[in-house]
C-alpha positions in Angstrom: 0.0 -0.3 0.2 1.3 3.4 -1.2 0.3 6.5 0.9 -0.1 9.6 -0.8 0.4 13.5 1.0 1.3 16.8 0.1 4.2 16.3 -2.4 4.8 12.8 -0.7 5.1 9.3 -1.3 4.9 6.8 1.6 6.0 2.4 0.7 6.2 0.7 4.0 7.2 -2.0 2.0 9.9 -0.7 0.6 10.5 1.4 3.5 11.0 4.7 1.5 9.3 7.9 1.8 9.8 9.9 -1.0 9.0 13.4 -2.4 8.9 14.3 -5.5 11.8 12.1 -7.4 14.4 11.7 -4.5 14.2 10.2 -1.3 13.9 11.5 2.2 16.6 10.1 4.2 15.4 9.1 7.9 16.6 6.9 10.6 14.3 3.6 11.1 12.2 4.4 14.0 11.2 7.8 13.0 10.1 5.9 9.7 8.6 3.7 11.9 7.1 6.2 13.7 5.6 8.2 10.5 3.8 4.6 8.7 1.9 4.2 12.5 0.5 7.5 12.6 -0.4 7.5 9.0 -2.4 4.0 9.2 -3.9 4.9 11.9 -4.6 8.7 11.3 -8.5 7.8 12.1 -7.6 8.4 15.4 -5.2 10.1 18.3 -2.5 7.9 18.8 -1.9 7.8 22.5 2.4 8.4 24.3 2.1 4.4 25.2 0.8 3.4 22.1 3.4 5.2 20.1 6.5 3.7 23.3 4.7 -0.4 22.5 4.4 0.1 18.8 7.9 1.4 18.0 10.1 0.7 20.8 8.5 -2.9 22.3 7.7 -1.0 25.7 10.8 -0.5 26.7 11.1 2.6 29.3 11.6 6.2 26.8 12.5 9.7 28.2 9.8 12.3 27.1 12.7 13.8 25.3 13.9 10.8 23.4 10.3 11.3 21.9 9.6 14.2 21.1 13.0 14.3 19.4 12.1 11.5 17.0 8.3 13.0 16.9 10.4 16.9 15.8 12.4 14.4 13.4 9.1 13.0 11.7 7.8 16.6 11.1 11.1 17.2 9.6 11.1 14.7 7.3 7.6 15.4 5.6 8.3 19.5 6.3 6.2 20.3 9.0 7.2 22.1 12.3 5.5 22.2 15.6 5.0 25.8 15.3 2.3 24.8 12.4 1.9 21.5 12.9 0.2 21.1 9.5 0.3 17.9 9.3 0.9 16.1 12.7 -1.4 18.0 15.3 -0.2 17.6 18.7 -3.1 17.4 22.1 -2.1 18.2 25.0 -2.2 15.3 27.6 -3.6 12.7 24.8 -0.8 12.5 22.3 -0.3 13.3 18.0 -2.6 12.9 15.7 -1.9 12.7 11.6 -4.4 15.6 10.0 -3.3 16.2 6.4 -5.0 14.6 3.6 -3.4 11.6 2.3 -4.4 9.1 -0.8 -4.0 5.7 -0.7 -2.9 3.5 -3.7 -2.6 0.1 -4.2 0.6 -1.9 -6.0 0.2 -4.4 -7.7 2.4 -7.1 -7.5 2.4 -8.6 -10.8 4.9 -7.4 -13.0 2.8 -7.5 -16.3 -0.3 -5.6 -15.0 -0.5 -2.1 -15.6 -0.6 0.0 -12.5 -1.9 3.9 -12.5 1.4 5.0 -12.1 2.1 3.3 -15.9 -1.1 4.3 -16.9 0.0 8.1 -15.6 3.2 7.7 -17.5 1.9 6.7 -20.4 -0.8 9.8 -20.7 2.2 11.8 -19.6 4.2 10.6 -22.6 1.6 10.6 -24.6 0.3 14.8 -24.2 3.9 15.5 -25.7 3.7 13.8 -28.6 1.7 15.5 -30.7 4.3 18.6 -30.7 7.1 16.5 -31.3 6.0 14.4 -34.4 5.7 10.9 -32.2 3.9 7.7 -33.3 1.0 6.5 -30.6 2.6 5.3 -27.7 1.6 1.7 -25.0 1.1 0.8 -22.4 3.7 -1.5 -20.6 3.5 -4.8 -21.9 1.8 -4.5 -25.2 3.1 -3.3 -28.8 1.7 -1.2 -31.5 0.5 -3.1 -34.2 -1.2 -1.1 -36.7 -2.1 1.4 -34.7 -4.4 -1.1 -32.1 -2.7 -2.2 -28.4 -1.9 -6.2 -28.5 -0.3 -7.7 -24.9 2.8 -9.1 -25.8 4.6 -12.1 -24.8 5.4 -12.9 -21.5 9.4 -12.5 -21.2 11.1 -15.9 -21.2 14.5 -16.5 -19.2 17.2 -15.3 -20.9 20.0 -18.1 -22.0 23.0 -18.1 -20.1 25.5 -17.3 -23.0 23.4 -14.0 -23.7 24.8 -10.4 -22.8 20.9 -9.1 -22.2 20.8 -10.5 -18.6 18.4 -8.3 -16.5 16.0 -8.8 -13.5 12.6 -8.7 -15.6 10.3 -7.5 -13.0 12.2 -4.1 -13.2 11.3 -3.6 -16.6 8.1 -2.8 -16.3 7.3 -1.3 -13.0 10.2 0.4 -12.3 10.6 1.8 -15.7 7.4 3.3 -15.4 7.8 5.3 -12.1 11.4 6.6 -13.1 9.1 7.7 -16.3 7.1 9.8 -13.9 9.4 10.8 -12.1 12.3 12.2 -14.7 8.7 13.4 -16.8 8.9 17.1 -15.3 12.6 17.5 -17.1 12.3 15.5 -20.0 10.2 14.1 -22.7 10.9 11.0 -23.5 11.1 9.4 -27.1 9.2 7.3 -28.9 8.9 4.8 -26.0 6.3 2.3 -28.2 8.0 -1.0 -28.6 7.1 -2.3 -32.3 6.3 -6.1 -33.1 7.0 -5.3 -37.1 10.2 -2.8 -36.5 11.9 -5.6 -34.0 11.2 -3.0 -31.0 13.7 -1.1 -32.7 13.6 2.8 -31.4 15.7 5.6 -32.2 19.4 6.6 -31.2 17.9 9.3 -29.5 16.0 8.0 -27.2 18.5 5.3 -26.1 20.3 8.6 -25.3 17.5 9.8 -22.9 16.9 6.7 -21.0 20.8 6.5 -20.1 20.5 9.9 -18.9 17.2 9.2 -16.7 19.4 5.2 -15.6 22.4 7.9 -13.9 19.1 10.1 -12.2 18.8 6.9 -9.7 20.9 6.6 -7.3 22.0 2.9 -6.9 22.0 2.5 -3.0 19.1 0.0 -3.1 18.4 -3.1 -4.9 14.9 -1.5 -6.2 16.7 1.0 -7.5 19.9 -1.3 -8.9 17.1 -3.0 -10.5 14.9 0.0 -12.3 18.5 1.6 -13.5 20.0 -2.0 -14.7 16.6 -2.6 -16.6 17.0 0.5 -18.3 20.8 0.8 -19.2 20.1 -2.8 -20.9 17.3 -1.4 -22.9 19.4 2.0 -23.8 22.0 -0.8 -25.2 19.2 -2.6 -26.7 18.5 0.1 -28.7 22.2 1.1 -29.6 24.8 -1.4 -29.4 27.7 1.5 -30.7 27.4 3.6 -27.6 29.5 3.3 -25.7 28.4 5.2 -22.6 25.8 2.7 -22.7 27.7 0.2 -22.3 29.3 1.8 -19.8 27.2 2.7 -17.9 25.2 -1.1 -17.9 28.4 -2.2 -16.9 28.3 0.0 -13.5 25.1 -1.4 -12.7 25.6 -5.5 -13.4 28.9 -5.0 -11.8 27.0 -2.4 -8.4 24.6 -5.5 -8.4 27.3 -8.2 -7.7 28.9 -6.3 -4.9 26.2 -5.7 -3.1 25.1 -9.3 -3.5 21.9 -7.7 -5.3 22.7 -10.3 -7.9 20.8 -13.6 -8.4 23.4 -14.9 -10.3 26.9 -13.5 -9.7 28.8 -15.8 -12.0 26.5 -15.0 -15.0 26.6 -11.7 -14.4 29.9 -10.4 -14.0 30.1 -13.0 -17.5 27.7 -10.8 -18.8 29.7 -7.4 -17.5 32.8 -8.8 -19.1 31.5 -9.4 -22.1 29.5 -5.7 -22.4 33.1 -4.2 -20.8 34.5 -5.6 -24.3 32.3 -3.8 -26.9 32.9 -0.7 -24.9 36.3 -0.2 -25.3 36.2 -1.3 -28.8 34.3 1.3 -29.1 35.9 4.2 -26.8 39.1 2.9 -25.6 40.4 6.0 -23.9 36.9 6.9 -22.6 36.4 8.1 -19.0 33.8 6.2 -18.2 34.7 3.4 -20.0 38.0 2.5 -17.9 35.9 3.3 -14.9 34.1 0.5 -15.7 37.4 -1.6 -16.1 38.2 -0.5 -12.7 35.0 -1.4 -11.1 34.6 -4.9 -12.8 38.0 -5.6 -11.6 37.7 -5.3 -8.0 34.5 -7.3 -8.8 36.7 -10.2 -9.6 38.9 -9.8 -7.1 42.2 -9.2 -8.7 43.2 -5.3 -6.5 46.1 -5.5 -7.8 45.2 -4.8 -11.4 42.7 -2.4 -9.8 45.0 -0.7 -8.0 47.5 -0.1 -11.4 44.4 0.9 -13.3 42.6 3.3 -11.3 45.8 4.8 -10.5 47.1 5.4 -14.5 43.2 6.2 -15.3 44.0 8.9 -12.4 46.8 10.6 -14.0 44.6 11.6 -16.9 41.3 12.4 -14.4 43.0 13.4 -11.6 39.2 14.7 -10.5 37.4 11.8 -10.9 36.4 10.6 -7.2 35.2 7.6 -8.3 38.6 6.6 -8.9 39.5 7.0 -5.5 37.0 5.4 -3.7 37.9 2.2 -5.8 41.4 2.3 -5.0 40.2 2.8 -1.3 37.9 -0.3 -1.3 40.8 -2.0 -3.1 43.5 -1.2 -0.7 41.0 -2.5 2.1 40.5 -5.5 0.5 43.9 -6.4 0.5 44.1 -5.2 4.8 46.4 -1.8 3.9 43.2 0.4 6.0 45.4 3.6 6.5 45.8 3.7 2.5 42.7 2.9 1.8 41.4 5.8 4.4 43.6 8.5 2.3 41.8 7.5 -0.5 38.1 7.5 0.6 39.0 10.9 1.7 40.1 12.5 -1.1 37.5 11.1 -3.0 35.4 13.2 -0.5 37.4 16.2 -0.9 36.9 16.1 -5.1 33.5 15.1 -5.1 31.8 16.3 -1.1 27.5 16.1 -2.7 28.3 13.0 -5.5 25.1 10.5 -5.3 28.1 8.4 -4.5 29.9 9.7 -1.2 27.7 6.9 1.1 29.7 4.8 -0.4 33.2 5.9 0.4 31.5 7.5 3.6 31.1 3.5 4.0 34.1 3.2 3.5 36.1 5.5 6.3 33.1 4.1 8.3 34.6 0.5 8.2 38.3 2.1 8.7 38.1 3.4 11.5 35.6 0.2 13.0 38.4 -1.9 12.1 40.8 0.3 13.8 39.1 0.7 17.0 38.3 4.4 16.8 34.3 3.3 17.3 33.9 6.9 17.8 34.6 8.2 14.6 33.2 5.3 13.1 29.5 6.1 14.0 30.0 9.6 12.9 31.4 8.4 9.2 28.1 5.1 9.1 25.7 7.7 10.2 26.1 9.6 7.5 26.3 7.2 5.1 22.9 5.3 6.6 21.2 8.3 6.4 22.3 9.2 2.8 21.7 5.8 1.9 19.1 3.4 4.2 18.6 1.0 1.8 22.2 0.1 1.5 22.1 -2.2 4.2 25.7 -2.5 4.6 26.4 0.7 6.3 23.2 0.2 8.7 25.1 -3.4 9.1 28.6 -1.7 9.7 26.5 1.6 12.4 25.0 -2.0 14.6 28.0 -2.8 15.2 30.2 0.3 15.8 27.2 1.2 18.4 27.9 -2.4 20.2 30.9 -1.8 20.7 30.7 1.6 22.5 28.5 -0.3 24.5 25.2 1.6 22.9 22.8 -1.1 23.2 19.2 0.1 22.1 21.1 1.9 19.0 23.2 -1.3 18.4 19.3 -3.1 18.4 17.3 -0.5 16.3 20.0 -0.6 13.8 20.2 -4.3 13.1 17.0 -4.8 13.4 16.6 -2.1 10.6 19.4 -3.9 8.6 17.2 -7.6 9.0 14.4 -6.2 7.4 16.5 -5.7 3.8 18.4 -8.9 4.7 16.3 -11.1 7.3 18.1 -14.4 6.5 21.6 -12.8 7.2 23.6 -14.5 10.1 27.6 -14.2 11.3 28.9 -16.8 9.7 27.0 -15.7 5.9 27.3 -11.6 6.3 30.2 -11.1 3.9 29.8 -7.3 2.3 32.5 -8.3 0.4 35.4 -11.3 0.2 38.7 -10.4 0.3 42.3 -11.4 1.5 43.0 -13.1 4.4 44.5 -9.8 5.9 41.1 -8.2 5.5 39.2 -10.9 6.8 41.1 -10.3 10.1 40.2 -7.0 10.4 36.6 -8.0 9.6 36.9 -10.0 13.2 36.4 -6.7 15.7 33.6 -6.2 12.9 31.6 -9.1 13.1 32.4 -9.5 16.9 30.4 -5.6 17.1 27.8 -7.8 15.4 26.9 -10.9 18.0 26.8 -7.8 20.5 24.3 -6.0 18.7 22.3 -9.5 18.1 23.1 -11.0 15.0 23.1 -14.5 15.1 25.5 -16.9 14.6 
C-alpha cells in the first residue's frame, strides 16, 4: 500500500519516503513512527501506544519521544509551530491530520498500475508537439494502430549478454518515467513487433540520462537502473556510454549481493565492457567501468594499477579514489584505503556516490577501534543510503562496541528487515584477502553483540 500526501509518497513495503524524485533520509524509528501515525490517522495516538509500537514497550524518556516526533515533522516539511500535518493534543497524544490518498500496489509484473498508466498519459501528452507515434502501455505493442499484449518474458539463456531482472522492466521503468518527465520528454517508447522493437538513438541517449539520475543505493533502484540501461544498449549497441553504464550497474549488483547469479552477471558485465572498450578505449567512463569490474573479480592489484593510471589523466574523478580505497581495504591496507576515501570526499563532496566512501571511512575507523569516528561516518552513510543495508550493519556493530545497546539493536533490526536471513557466518559485504578477513573479526564481534545470530 502506498500513502500519498502533500508532495510525498510513503511506501512501507520498501521502507521509503519520497518527495518527488528524491528519497527522504530517515532513521528507522522515525520512519516507523510516521507509518504508524498515518495508518492510524483516524484517531489520536497516545504516548503509551507510540512507545509500545515503536520501542516495544521499553522505557523511553519524554525528550527521546519528542525528538522522534520532531524528526518525523522535519522529514515531511512540518514543524511544531504550524503542525500542518502532525498535530499535538496536550495530555492526549498526536494525530496525523493531513489528507492522505491510498493506492494499492500491484504485485503482478505485467499488470498495468495507475503509475504506469499515468506515465503513458504524460508521455502521450507531449507526442503531438514532437510528431511522435502513439504510445503503448507497458507490456503491450502497437500493431497497426492497436495495442496488443506481448508474450511473457522468457528466461534469457545463460550465454546471452541481455541479462536483467524482468520484474524491473515494467513497474520500475514506468515509475522512473513519471519521476523524470518534469525535466525530460521521452521519445518514441512504443515497442513495435514489425520493427523488432527498435527505437531511435536519441531515445537510447535519453534512457541513459534517466538511468543516471537513479541512485543505486538499494536493490529496487539497482534493478530499475539496470533495466533502463539494458534497454538503452538494446537500442544502440554502438553507444560506448550506454555499455559502460550497463557494466557499472551489473557490477554494482554483484558487489552489493543484489545479483541473483553473480557468475553469470560478471560474465555478462565483462562481455559488455569489452564491447565498450572496442568502441571507446580512451573514455573515462569506460575505463572507470574496467576498474569497477576488476574489483568485483577480486583482481585488486590489477584494479589499483588501472585506476591509478586513469587518475593521471582524470585527476578530479572521485570514483577512482573510491575504487582504489576499497581495493586497498580488501588487501588489508586500511591506512592507505582511508587516504583514498578522504580524497574522494574532498573531490566530490556532493556526489550521489558519497555514501559509498563514507561507509569505507567508517569501516576503516571501526577496524582500527576508533569507534566514535566510525559512528559519525557510518551514520552519514546510513542516512544517505538507508536501504543499502551494509552501512546500517556496520553502524550496528559500532554502536554495540561502545555499549550503545539500544541504538545497536535498532540499527540491526533495520538491517535485518532488508536482509532477514543473514547470520554472522553469511555476513559478507565483500570477500577480501586473509589480511582483510582478519581485520573484519572486530566488526563481526560488534554484530554479535548487537544480536546478529550465529
